[in-house]
N, CA, C and O atoms as CSV, one atom per row, in Angstrom:
chain,resi,resn,atom,element,x,y,z
A,1,MET,N,N,50.627,203.426,36.342
A,1,MET,CA,C,49.743,202.726,37.250
A,1,MET,C,C,50.575,201.852,38.183
A,1,MET,O,O,51.430,201.087,37.737
A,2,MET,N,N,50.320,201.972,39.447
A,2,MET,CA,C,51.079,201.240,40.457
A,2,MET,C,C,50.384,199.922,40.778
A,2,MET,O,O,49.166,199.871,40.945
A,3,ALA,N,N,51.179,198.856,40.863
A,3,ALA,CA,C,50.612,197.546,41.186
A,3,ALA,C,C,50.158,197.526,42.641
A,3,ALA,O,O,50.816,198.073,43.526
A,4,GLU,N,N,49.022,196.884,42.864
A,4,GLU,CA,C,48.517,196.765,44.227
A,4,GLU,C,C,49.385,195.780,44.989
A,4,GLU,O,O,49.747,194.730,44.459
A,5,PRO,N,N,49.725,196.117,46.243
A,5,PRO,CA,C,50.525,195.166,47.023
A,5,PRO,C,C,49.719,193.911,47.317
A,5,PRO,O,O,48.529,193.975,47.628
A,6,LYS,N,N,50.382,192.778,47.213
A,6,LYS,CA,C,49.726,191.511,47.496
A,6,LYS,C,C,49.827,191.222,48.981
A,6,LYS,O,O,50.796,191.596,49.642
A,7,ASP,N,N,48.808,190.550,49.492
A,7,ASP,CA,C,48.864,190.116,50.883
A,7,ASP,C,C,49.935,189.045,51.010
A,7,ASP,O,O,50.145,188.260,50.085
A,8,PRO,N,N,50.612,189.012,52.150
A,8,PRO,CA,C,51.628,187.968,52.323
A,8,PRO,C,C,50.981,186.589,52.337
A,8,PRO,O,O,49.842,186.425,52.774
A,9,THR,N,N,51.713,185.623,51.862
A,9,THR,CA,C,51.212,184.258,51.869
A,9,THR,C,C,51.151,183.754,53.301
A,9,THR,O,O,51.751,184.326,54.212
A,10,TRP,N,N,50.419,182.680,53.470
A,10,TRP,CA,C,50.288,182.083,54.791
A,10,TRP,C,C,51.647,181.628,55.302
A,10,TRP,O,O,51.956,181.782,56.484
A,11,ARG,N,N,52.449,181.074,54.420
A,11,ARG,CA,C,53.767,180.598,54.836
A,11,ARG,C,C,54.681,181.753,55.210
A,11,ARG,O,O,55.508,181.612,56.112
A,12,ALA,N,N,54.552,182.905,54.531
A,12,ALA,CA,C,55.342,184.082,54.895
A,12,ALA,C,C,54.908,184.612,56.263
A,12,ALA,O,O,55.740,185.018,57.073
A,13,LYS,N,N,53.605,184.602,56.507
A,13,LYS,CA,C,53.101,185.030,57.815
A,13,LYS,C,C,53.596,184.092,58.912
A,13,LYS,O,O,53.931,184.530,60.013
A,14,TRP,N,N,53.640,182.810,58.604
A,14,TRP,CA,C,54.084,181.808,59.566
A,14,TRP,C,C,55.547,182.050,59.945
A,14,TRP,O,O,55.900,182.023,61.124
A,15,LEU,N,N,56.393,182.288,58.941
A,15,LEU,CA,C,57.801,182.578,59.212
A,15,LEU,C,C,57.918,183.853,60.041
A,15,LEU,O,O,58.682,183.899,61.005
A,16,GLY,N,N,57.175,184.877,59.676
A,16,GLY,CA,C,57.205,186.128,60.425
A,16,GLY,C,C,56.795,185.940,61.872
A,16,GLY,O,O,57.398,186.514,62.779
A,17,GLN,N,N,55.766,185.134,62.083
A,17,GLN,CA,C,55.300,184.863,63.441
A,17,GLN,C,C,56.379,184.152,64.249
A,17,GLN,O,O,56.600,184.471,65.417
A,18,LYS,N,N,57.045,183.193,63.626
A,18,LYS,CA,C,58.114,182.466,64.321
A,18,LYS,C,C,59.258,183.412,64.688
A,18,LYS,O,O,59.810,183.331,65.786
A,19,LEU,N,N,59.611,184.311,63.759
A,19,LEU,CA,C,60.675,185.268,64.044
A,19,LEU,C,C,60.270,186.211,65.180
A,19,LEU,O,O,61.091,186.539,66.037
A,20,ARG,N,N,59.020,186.643,65.188
A,20,ARG,CA,C,58.530,187.526,66.255
A,20,ARG,C,C,58.576,186.810,67.611
A,20,ARG,O,O,58.987,187.393,68.615
A,21,GLU,N,N,58.152,185.552,67.628
A,21,GLU,CA,C,58.175,184.781,68.880
A,21,GLU,C,C,59.607,184.619,69.394
A,21,GLU,O,O,59.860,184.762,70.590
A,22,LEU,N,N,60.540,184.321,68.488
A,22,LEU,CA,C,61.930,184.170,68.899
A,22,LEU,C,C,62.479,185.478,69.469
A,22,LEU,O,O,63.192,185.473,70.473
A,23,ARG,N,N,62.145,186.591,68.825
A,23,ARG,CA,C,62.607,187.904,69.304
A,23,ARG,C,C,62.041,188.193,70.685
A,23,ARG,O,O,62.767,188.610,71.587
A,24,LYS,N,N,60.742,187.972,70.845
A,24,LYS,CA,C,60.106,188.263,72.131
A,24,LYS,C,C,60.609,187.341,73.239
A,24,LYS,O,O,60.738,187.762,74.389
A,25,ASN,N,N,60.891,186.090,72.896
A,25,ASN,CA,C,61.432,185.164,73.895
A,25,ASN,C,C,62.792,185.622,74.413
A,25,ASN,O,O,63.152,185.335,75.555
A,26,LYS,N,N,63.537,186.324,73.588
A,26,LYS,CA,C,64.835,186.868,73.994
A,26,LYS,C,C,64.697,188.264,74.599
A,26,LYS,O,O,65.688,188.884,74.986
A,27,LYS,N,N,63.455,188.751,74.674
A,27,LYS,CA,C,63.157,190.066,75.245
A,27,LYS,C,C,63.910,191.179,74.525
A,27,LYS,O,O,64.444,192.099,75.145
A,28,LEU,N,N,63.938,191.067,73.203
A,28,LEU,CA,C,64.566,192.087,72.363
A,28,LEU,C,C,63.491,192.943,71.720
A,28,LEU,O,O,62.411,192.454,71.389
A,29,SER,N,N,63.790,194.214,71.545
A,29,SER,CA,C,62.860,195.104,70.851
A,29,SER,C,C,63.161,195.061,69.355
A,29,SER,O,O,64.212,194.583,68.930
A,30,VAL,N,N,62.223,195.566,68.577
A,30,VAL,CA,C,62.439,195.671,67.133
A,30,VAL,C,C,63.655,196.561,66.871
A,30,VAL,O,O,64.440,196.302,65.958
A,31,GLN,N,N,63.801,197.606,67.677
A,31,GLN,CA,C,64.952,198.516,67.548
A,31,GLN,C,C,66.270,197.781,67.784
A,31,GLN,O,O,67.242,198.006,67.063
A,32,ASP,N,N,66.310,196.898,68.794
A,32,ASP,CA,C,67.517,196.117,69.076
A,32,ASP,C,C,67.907,195.267,67.867
A,32,ASP,O,O,69.076,195.204,67.486
A,33,VAL,N,N,66.920,194.624,67.282
A,33,VAL,CA,C,67.174,193.752,66.133
A,33,VAL,C,C,67.623,194.576,64.931
A,33,VAL,O,O,68.549,194.191,64.217
A,34,ALA,N,N,66.968,195.697,64.714
A,34,ALA,CA,C,67.327,196.563,63.585
A,34,ALA,C,C,68.773,197.041,63.706
A,34,ALA,O,O,69.505,197.062,62.716
A,35,GLU,N,N,69.182,197.419,64.902
A,35,GLU,CA,C,70.568,197.858,65.110
A,35,GLU,C,C,71.541,196.717,64.856
A,35,GLU,O,O,72.594,196.919,64.252
A,36,TYR,N,N,71.195,195.532,65.310
A,36,TYR,CA,C,72.051,194.356,65.107
A,36,TYR,C,C,72.225,194.057,63.615
A,36,TYR,O,O,73.318,193.719,63.162
A,37,LEU,N,N,71.134,194.188,62.866
A,37,LEU,CA,C,71.180,193.899,61.431
A,37,LEU,C,C,71.735,195.070,60.621
A,37,LEU,O,O,72.128,194.899,59.467
A,38,GLY,N,N,71.766,196.250,61.221
A,38,GLY,CA,C,72.184,197.440,60.473
A,38,GLY,C,C,71.109,197.886,59.498
A,38,GLY,O,O,71.402,198.376,58.407
A,39,SER,N,N,69.864,197.710,59.906
A,39,SER,CA,C,68.732,198.088,59.050
A,39,SER,C,C,67.774,198.951,59.861
A,39,SER,O,O,68.053,199.301,61.008
A,40,GLY,N,N,66.666,199.280,59.261
A,40,GLY,CA,C,65.665,200.067,59.955
A,40,GLY,C,C,64.640,199.195,60.642
A,40,GLY,O,O,64.527,198.003,60.353
A,41,THR,N,N,63.896,199.789,61.548
A,41,THR,CA,C,62.852,199.038,62.252
A,41,THR,C,C,61.749,198.608,61.291
A,41,THR,O,O,61.110,197.577,61.499
A,42,ALA,N,N,61.523,199.395,60.241
A,42,ALA,CA,C,60.491,199.033,59.267
A,42,ALA,C,C,60.822,197.707,58.594
A,42,ALA,O,O,59.929,196.903,58.326
A,43,THR,N,N,62.095,197.479,58.321
A,43,THR,CA,C,62.513,196.216,57.695
A,43,THR,C,C,62.231,195.035,58.619
A,43,THR,O,O,61.710,194.009,58.182
A,44,VAL,N,N,62.573,195.182,59.889
A,44,VAL,CA,C,62.326,194.105,60.855
A,44,VAL,C,C,60.820,193.857,60.971
A,44,VAL,O,O,60.378,192.709,61.017
A,45,ASN,N,N,60.041,194.929,61.016
A,45,ASN,CA,C,58.583,194.779,61.080
A,45,ASN,C,C,58.049,194.066,59.845
A,45,ASN,O,O,57.128,193.256,59.951
A,46,ARG,N,N,58.611,194.352,58.684
A,46,ARG,CA,C,58.174,193.675,57.450
A,46,ARG,C,C,58.540,192.196,57.473
A,46,ARG,O,O,57.771,191.356,57.006
A,47,TYR,N,N,59.713,191.879,58.016
A,47,TYR,CA,C,60.079,190.467,58.156
A,47,TYR,C,C,59.038,189.754,59.018
A,47,TYR,O,O,58.566,188.672,58.668
A,48,GLU,N,N,58.688,190.365,60.139
A,48,GLU,CA,C,57.773,189.731,61.086
A,48,GLU,C,C,56.327,189.724,60.602
A,48,GLU,O,O,55.527,188.906,61.056
A,49,ALA,N,N,55.987,190.622,59.691
A,49,ALA,CA,C,54.638,190.631,59.119
A,49,ALA,C,C,54.541,189.697,57.918
A,49,ALA,O,O,53.444,189.382,57.457
A,50,GLY,N,N,55.681,189.259,57.418
A,50,GLY,CA,C,55.691,188.379,56.255
A,50,GLY,C,C,55.564,189.110,54.942
A,50,GLY,O,O,55.339,188.481,53.908
A,51,THR,N,N,55.704,190.432,54.955
A,51,THR,CA,C,55.538,191.211,53.723
A,51,THR,C,C,56.857,191.448,52.997
A,51,THR,O,O,56.864,191.986,51.890
A,52,PHE,N,N,57.969,191.054,53.604
A,52,PHE,CA,C,59.282,191.248,53.006
A,52,PHE,C,C,60.069,189.962,53.191
A,52,PHE,O,O,60.213,189.494,54.320
A,53,PRO,N,N,60.586,189.372,52.108
A,53,PRO,CA,C,61.289,188.085,52.251
A,53,PRO,C,C,62.593,188.236,53.043
A,53,PRO,O,O,63.308,189.230,52.916
A,54,VAL,N,N,62.875,187.233,53.850
A,54,VAL,CA,C,64.095,187.215,54.652
A,54,VAL,C,C,65.139,186.403,53.886
A,54,VAL,O,O,64.950,185.213,53.635
A,55,LYS,N,N,66.233,187.053,53.522
A,55,LYS,CA,C,67.306,186.336,52.832
A,55,LYS,C,C,68.003,185.409,53.818
A,55,LYS,O,O,68.003,185.649,55.026
A,56,THR,N,N,68.586,184.361,53.292
A,56,THR,CA,C,69.197,183.333,54.136
A,56,THR,C,C,70.273,183.904,55.051
A,56,THR,O,O,70.330,183.543,56.226
A,57,ASP,N,N,71.132,184.792,54.536
A,57,ASP,CA,C,72.200,185.340,55.374
A,57,ASP,C,C,71.636,186.170,56.526
A,57,ASP,O,O,72.179,186.154,57.630
A,58,VAL,N,N,70.551,186.892,56.268
A,58,VAL,CA,C,69.902,187.672,57.326
A,58,VAL,C,C,69.238,186.729,58.323
A,58,VAL,O,O,69.298,186.957,59.531
A,59,LEU,N,N,68.613,185.683,57.826
A,59,LEU,CA,C,67.973,184.706,58.706
A,59,LEU,C,C,68.991,184.044,59.622
A,59,LEU,O,O,68.708,183.831,60.801
A,60,VAL,N,N,70.158,183.717,59.109
A,60,VAL,CA,C,71.218,183.115,59.930
A,60,VAL,C,C,71.644,184.091,61.024
A,60,VAL,O,O,71.858,183.692,62.169
A,61,MET,N,N,71.767,185.372,60.668
A,61,MET,CA,C,72.108,186.384,61.678
A,61,MET,C,C,71.029,186.454,62.759
A,61,MET,O,O,71.338,186.544,63.947
A,62,LEU,N,N,69.767,186.412,62.341
A,62,LEU,CA,C,68.666,186.468,63.299
A,62,LEU,C,C,68.672,185.248,64.211
A,62,LEU,O,O,68.466,185.370,65.418
A,63,MET,N,N,68.909,184.063,63.632
A,63,MET,CA,C,68.938,182.852,64.449
A,63,MET,C,C,70.080,182.906,65.458
A,63,MET,O,O,69.931,182.452,66.592
A,64,ASP,N,N,71.219,183.461,65.048
A,64,ASP,CA,C,72.338,183.615,65.976
A,64,ASP,C,C,71.964,184.567,67.109
A,64,ASP,O,O,72.237,184.295,68.278
A,65,LEU,N,N,71.339,185.680,66.751
A,65,LEU,CA,C,70.922,186.661,67.754
A,65,LEU,C,C,69.899,186.077,68.714
A,65,LEU,O,O,69.946,186.336,69.917
A,66,TYR,N,N,68.971,185.288,68.178
A,66,TYR,CA,C,67.896,184.729,68.988
A,66,TYR,C,C,68.305,183.455,69.722
A,66,TYR,O,O,67.513,182.903,70.486
A,67,GLY,N,N,69.510,182.989,69.504
A,67,GLY,CA,C,69.988,181.806,70.212
A,67,GLY,C,C,69.419,180.500,69.692
A,67,GLY,O,O,69.297,179.530,70.441
A,68,VAL,N,N,69.071,180.468,68.410
A,68,VAL,CA,C,68.575,179.226,67.813
A,68,VAL,C,C,69.799,178.390,67.448
A,68,VAL,O,O,70.435,178.614,66.418
A,69,GLY,N,N,70.115,177.427,68.305
A,69,GLY,CA,C,71.321,176.640,68.107
A,69,GLY,C,C,71.066,175.226,67.610
A,69,GLY,O,O,71.954,174.585,67.049
A,70,GLU,N,N,69.853,174.749,67.821
A,70,GLU,CA,C,69.534,173.387,67.428
A,70,GLU,C,C,69.518,173.283,65.904
A,70,GLU,O,O,68.840,174.050,65.221
A,71,ARG,N,N,70.267,172.330,65.396
A,71,ARG,CA,C,70.419,172.170,63.941
A,71,ARG,C,C,69.076,171.964,63.246
A,71,ARG,O,O,68.822,172.540,62.188
A,72,ARG,N,N,68.231,171.149,63.838
A,72,ARG,CA,C,66.934,170.849,63.219
A,72,ARG,C,C,66.072,172.114,63.102
A,72,ARG,O,O,65.477,172.370,62.055
A,73,GLU,N,N,66.011,172.897,64.175
A,73,GLU,CA,C,65.204,174.121,64.147
A,73,GLU,C,C,65.766,175.120,63.142
A,73,GLU,O,O,65.008,175.786,62.437
A,74,ARG,N,N,67.084,175.225,63.073
A,74,ARG,CA,C,67.708,176.140,62.116
A,74,ARG,C,C,67.374,175.726,60.672
A,74,ARG,O,O,67.025,176.558,59.834
A,75,SER,N,N,67.493,174.423,60.410
A,75,SER,CA,C,67.222,173.966,59.043
A,75,SER,C,C,65.746,174.128,58.688
A,75,SER,O,O,65.415,174.416,57.538
A,76,GLU,N,N,64.858,173.946,59.665
A,76,GLU,CA,C,63.427,174.132,59.399
A,76,GLU,C,C,63.118,175.593,59.068
A,76,GLU,O,O,62.336,175.871,58.159
A,77,LEU,N,N,63.731,176.526,59.806
A,77,LEU,CA,C,63.507,177.945,59.523
A,77,LEU,C,C,64.068,178.338,58.160
A,77,LEU,O,O,63.446,179.105,57.424
A,78,ILE,N,N,65.237,177.815,57.828
A,78,ILE,CA,C,65.822,178.110,56.512
A,78,ILE,C,C,64.950,177.531,55.409
A,78,ILE,O,O,64.717,178.186,54.393
A,79,GLN,N,N,64.467,176.309,55.601
A,79,GLN,CA,C,63.584,175.697,54.600
A,79,GLN,C,C,62.306,176.514,54.445
A,79,GLN,O,O,61.829,176.720,53.330
A,80,LEU,N,N,61.758,176.975,55.553
A,80,LEU,CA,C,60.546,177.788,55.503
A,80,LEU,C,C,60.798,179.083,54.740
A,80,LEU,O,O,59.966,179.495,53.932
A,81,ALA,N,N,61.930,179.726,54.986
A,81,ALA,CA,C,62.265,180.956,54.262
A,81,ALA,C,C,62.421,180.678,52.768
A,81,ALA,O,O,62.026,181.500,51.941
A,82,GLU,N,N,62.990,179.532,52.421
A,82,GLU,CA,C,63.119,179.171,51.005
A,82,GLU,C,C,61.755,178.886,50.394
A,82,GLU,O,O,61.513,179.230,49.237
A,83,ASP,N,N,60.861,178.261,51.154
A,83,ASP,CA,C,59.513,177.977,50.660
A,83,ASP,C,C,58.730,179.256,50.409
A,83,ASP,O,O,57.889,179.307,49.511
A,84,VAL,N,N,59.003,180.284,51.196
A,84,VAL,CA,C,58.338,181.569,50.990
A,84,VAL,C,C,58.771,182.144,49.642
A,84,VAL,O,O,57.949,182.664,48.887
A,85,ALA,N,N,60.068,182.045,49.348
A,85,ALA,CA,C,60.607,182.609,48.115
A,85,ALA,C,C,60.321,181.741,46.894
A,85,ALA,O,O,60.049,182.252,45.808
A,86,GLN,N,N,60.385,180.427,47.084
A,86,GLN,CA,C,60.157,179.516,45.965
A,86,GLN,C,C,58.765,178.930,46.071
A,86,GLN,O,O,58.329,178.504,47.141
A,87,ARG,N,N,58.100,178.916,44.983
A,87,ARG,CA,C,56.762,178.347,44.964
A,87,ARG,C,C,56.846,176.855,44.702
A,87,ARG,O,O,57.769,176.384,44.038
A,88,GLY,N,N,55.895,176.121,45.217
A,88,GLY,CA,C,55.832,174.685,44.997
A,88,GLY,C,C,55.145,174.376,43.683
A,88,GLY,O,O,54.645,175.273,43.005
A,89,TRP,N,N,55.124,173.121,43.334
A,89,TRP,CA,C,54.514,172.699,42.062
A,89,TRP,C,C,53.046,173.066,42.011
A,89,TRP,O,O,52.508,173.320,40.933
A,90,TRP,N,N,52.388,173.098,43.168
A,90,TRP,CA,C,50.949,173.360,43.218
A,90,TRP,C,C,50.613,174.820,42.959
A,90,TRP,O,O,49.492,175.135,42.561
A,91,ASP,N,N,51.584,175.727,43.183
A,91,ASP,CA,C,51.296,177.153,43.008
A,91,ASP,C,C,50.917,177.492,41.576
A,91,ASP,O,O,50.119,178.399,41.340
A,92,SER,N,N,51.485,176.769,40.621
A,92,SER,CA,C,51.177,177.060,39.225
A,92,SER,C,C,49.844,176.447,38.798
A,92,SER,O,O,49.310,176.790,37.743
A,93,LEU,N,N,49.316,175.550,39.608
A,93,LEU,CA,C,48.083,174.860,39.231
A,93,LEU,C,C,46.829,175.496,39.797
A,93,LEU,O,O,45.727,175.216,39.325
A,94,VAL,N,N,46.977,176.345,40.796
A,94,VAL,CA,C,45.807,176.948,41.432
A,94,VAL,C,C,45.904,178.467,41.372
A,94,VAL,O,O,46.994,179.035,41.421
A,95,SER,N,N,44.771,179.100,41.267
A,95,SER,CA,C,44.764,180.555,41.203
A,95,SER,C,C,44.567,181.186,42.571
A,95,SER,O,O,44.841,182.373,42.748
A,96,ASP,N,N,44.104,180.423,43.527
A,96,ASP,CA,C,43.850,180.931,44.871
A,96,ASP,C,C,45.078,180.678,45.743
A,96,ASP,O,O,45.392,179.529,46.052
A,97,GLN,N,N,45.772,181.746,46.142
A,97,GLN,CA,C,46.997,181.599,46.925
A,97,GLN,C,C,46.739,180.944,48.275
A,97,GLN,O,O,47.570,180.180,48.765
A,98,ALA,N,N,45.595,181.237,48.874
A,98,ALA,CA,C,45.282,180.626,50.170
A,98,ALA,C,C,45.200,179.110,50.039
A,98,ALA,O,O,45.644,178.381,50.926
A,99,PHE,N,N,44.632,178.637,48.932
A,99,PHE,CA,C,44.552,177.193,48.726
A,99,PHE,C,C,45.945,176.610,48.494
A,99,PHE,O,O,46.254,175.525,48.986
A,100,ALA,N,N,46.788,177.327,47.745
A,100,ALA,CA,C,48.154,176.860,47.519
A,100,ALA,C,C,48.910,176.763,48.840
A,100,ALA,O,O,49.684,175.828,49.044
A,101,ASP,N,N,48.694,177.712,49.729
A,101,ASP,CA,C,49.333,177.664,51.040
A,101,ASP,C,C,48.817,176.480,51.854
A,101,ASP,O,O,49.575,175.845,52.587
A,102,PHE,N,N,47.531,176.190,51.721
A,102,PHE,CA,C,46.953,175.038,52.412
A,102,PHE,C,C,47.625,173.752,51.932
A,102,PHE,O,O,47.985,172.901,52.745
A,103,VAL,N,N,47.795,173.609,50.627
A,103,VAL,CA,C,48.446,172.416,50.067
A,103,VAL,C,C,49.893,172.349,50.552
A,103,VAL,O,O,50.394,171.276,50.886
A,104,TRP,N,N,50.562,173.506,50.586
A,104,TRP,CA,C,51.939,173.555,51.073
A,104,TRP,C,C,52.007,173.080,52.523
A,104,TRP,O,O,52.867,172.276,52.881
A,105,ALA,N,N,51.092,173.586,53.354
A,105,ALA,CA,C,51.094,173.213,54.773
A,105,ALA,C,C,50.838,171.722,54.939
A,105,ALA,O,O,51.493,171.061,55.745
A,106,GLU,N,N,49.894,171.196,54.182
A,106,GLU,CA,C,49.600,169.766,54.269
A,106,GLU,C,C,50.809,168.945,53.822
A,106,GLU,O,O,51.123,167.917,54.421
A,107,ASN,N,N,51.481,169.401,52.774
A,107,ASN,CA,C,52.652,168.706,52.257
A,107,ASN,C,C,53.791,168.692,53.280
A,107,ASN,O,O,54.585,167.751,53.307
A,108,ASN,N,N,53.877,169.726,54.119
A,108,ASN,CA,C,54.953,169.844,55.092
A,108,ASN,C,C,54.560,169.391,56.494
A,108,ASN,O,O,55.333,169.562,57.436
A,109,SER,N,N,53.390,168.827,56.640
A,109,SER,CA,C,52.932,168.426,57.971
A,109,SER,C,C,53.603,167.126,58.407
A,109,SER,O,O,54.010,166.305,57.585
A,110,ARG,N,N,53.704,166.969,59.708
A,110,ARG,CA,C,54.254,165.741,60.290
A,110,ARG,C,C,53.145,164.848,60.833
A,110,ARG,O,O,53.303,163.632,60.940
A,111,ALA,N,N,52.018,165.475,61.174
A,111,ALA,CA,C,50.890,164.733,61.725
A,111,ALA,C,C,49.613,165.474,61.371
A,111,ALA,O,O,49.616,166.690,61.178
A,112,ILE,N,N,48.542,164.739,61.289
A,112,ILE,CA,C,47.251,165.352,61.017
A,112,ILE,C,C,46.342,165.042,62.208
A,112,ILE,O,O,46.165,163.886,62.592
A,113,HIS,N,N,45.784,166.083,62.768
A,113,HIS,CA,C,44.836,165.949,63.868
A,113,HIS,C,C,43.485,166.388,63.345
A,113,HIS,O,O,43.367,167.422,62.687
A,114,ASP,N,N,42.488,165.615,63.633
A,114,ASP,CA,C,41.158,165.888,63.098
A,114,ASP,C,C,40.192,166.110,64.243
A,114,ASP,O,O,40.220,165.389,65.240
A,115,PHE,N,N,39.349,167.096,64.101
A,115,PHE,CA,C,38.323,167.390,65.096
A,115,PHE,C,C,37.026,167.627,64.357
A,115,PHE,O,O,36.980,168.425,63.421
A,116,GLN,N,N,35.979,166.949,64.762
A,116,GLN,CA,C,34.689,167.113,64.113
A,116,GLN,C,C,33.616,167.296,65.167
A,116,GLN,O,O,33.634,166.668,66.225
A,117,LEU,N,N,32.715,168.144,64.857
A,117,LEU,CA,C,31.558,168.322,65.716
A,117,LEU,C,C,30.414,167.491,65.167
A,117,LEU,O,O,30.228,167.396,63.953
A,118,ALA,N,N,29.665,166.902,66.049
A,118,ALA,CA,C,28.493,166.150,65.618
A,118,ALA,C,C,27.300,167.097,65.596
A,118,ALA,O,O,27.166,167.970,66.453
A,119,ILE,N,N,26.465,166.916,64.636
A,119,ILE,CA,C,25.258,167.733,64.532
A,119,ILE,C,C,24.091,166.876,64.993
A,119,ILE,O,O,23.842,165.791,64.467
A,120,PHE,N,N,23.394,167.384,65.977
A,120,PHE,CA,C,22.253,166.668,66.513
A,120,PHE,C,C,20.968,167.214,65.902
A,120,PHE,O,O,20.845,168.400,65.598
A,121,SER,N,N,20.058,166.335,65.742
A,121,SER,CA,C,18.782,166.742,65.165
A,121,SER,C,C,18.008,167.617,66.137
A,121,SER,O,O,18.326,167.677,67.325
A,122,GLY,N,N,17.021,168.273,65.637
A,122,GLY,CA,C,16.175,169.126,66.456
A,122,GLY,C,C,15.456,168.373,67.546
A,122,GLY,O,O,15.058,168.960,68.552
A,123,LEU,N,N,15.283,167.063,67.357
A,123,LEU,CA,C,14.614,166.258,68.378
A,123,LEU,C,C,15.372,166.275,69.701
A,123,LEU,O,O,14.774,166.145,70.769
A,124,LEU,N,N,16.702,166.439,69.622
A,124,LEU,CA,C,17.501,166.439,70.843
A,124,LEU,C,C,17.114,167.600,71.750
A,124,LEU,O,O,17.344,167.556,72.958
A,125,GLN,N,N,16.536,168.617,71.175
A,125,GLN,CA,C,16.125,169.772,71.965
A,125,GLN,C,C,14.841,169.480,72.756
A,125,GLN,O,O,14.480,170.246,73.650
A,126,HIS,N,N,14.170,168.409,72.441
A,126,HIS,CA,C,12.958,168.036,73.168
A,126,HIS,C,C,13.383,167.247,74.405
A,126,HIS,O,O,14.082,166.242,74.276
A,127,PRO,N,N,12.973,167.685,75.616
A,127,PRO,CA,C,13.450,167.052,76.851
A,127,PRO,C,C,13.242,165.541,76.915
A,127,PRO,O,O,14.140,164.828,77.362
A,128,ALA,N,N,12.117,165.043,76.495
A,128,ALA,CA,C,11.859,163.603,76.589
A,128,ALA,C,C,12.793,162.824,75.686
A,128,ALA,O,O,13.277,161.760,76.074
A,129,TYR,N,N,13.058,163.327,74.493
A,129,TYR,CA,C,13.967,162.641,73.570
A,129,TYR,C,C,15.388,162.659,74.111
A,129,TYR,O,O,16.088,161.647,74.061
A,130,ALA,N,N,15.819,163.812,74.629
A,130,ALA,CA,C,17.170,163.923,75.190
A,130,ALA,C,C,17.349,162.976,76.353
A,130,ALA,O,O,18.377,162.305,76.450
A,131,GLU,N,N,16.359,162.908,77.248
A,131,GLU,CA,C,16.441,162.007,78.402
A,131,GLU,C,C,16.497,160.546,77.956
A,131,GLU,O,O,17.256,159.755,78.516
A,132,ALA,N,N,15.708,160.190,76.966
A,132,ALA,CA,C,15.716,158.821,76.459
A,132,ALA,C,C,17.074,158.480,75.835
A,132,ALA,O,O,17.581,157.373,76.014
A,133,LEU,N,N,17.656,159.428,75.106
A,133,LEU,CA,C,18.949,159.195,74.458
A,133,LEU,C,C,20.071,159.066,75.485
A,133,LEU,O,O,20.940,158.203,75.366
A,134,ILE,N,N,20.038,159.931,76.487
A,134,ILE,CA,C,21.071,159.898,77.510
A,134,ILE,C,C,20.948,158.634,78.357
A,134,ILE,O,O,21.950,158.092,78.825
A,135,GLY,N,N,19.724,158.170,78.550
A,135,GLY,CA,C,19.486,156.983,79.380
A,135,GLY,C,C,19.899,155.689,78.717
A,135,GLY,O,O,19.958,154.662,79.393
A,136,ILE,N,N,20.182,155.686,77.448
A,136,ILE,CA,C,20.515,154.442,76.738
A,136,ILE,C,C,21.880,153.935,77.139
A,136,ILE,O,O,22.324,152.900,76.642
């Protein structure tokens, strides 16, 4: 019996998206990257889809190819790749991977932005009530 493939975690998808953006910003094709790495295009596609972990040495090669020179950005990408491979303390406490990824993202956030919609009562749909409310 073959194990069902698991969906990539949110953090793996995030790393893949960042790698795809860096590649596209340099106007490189998947084929160009595959040749540079000495791998197949399927491997590069898996990296960018988040379904295949990116080893640190490969990530360093990719950052060099993509021109990622800023120390902070390089360390953030390496940390993200390590987070994909290593689970946090919360992963063992929850059974829902999406929730574990949410906790991971919150733990790694620098700022929290909140947006809320207000719910208006049905009375607001009545023209006289709306006019009275707006006129206040």
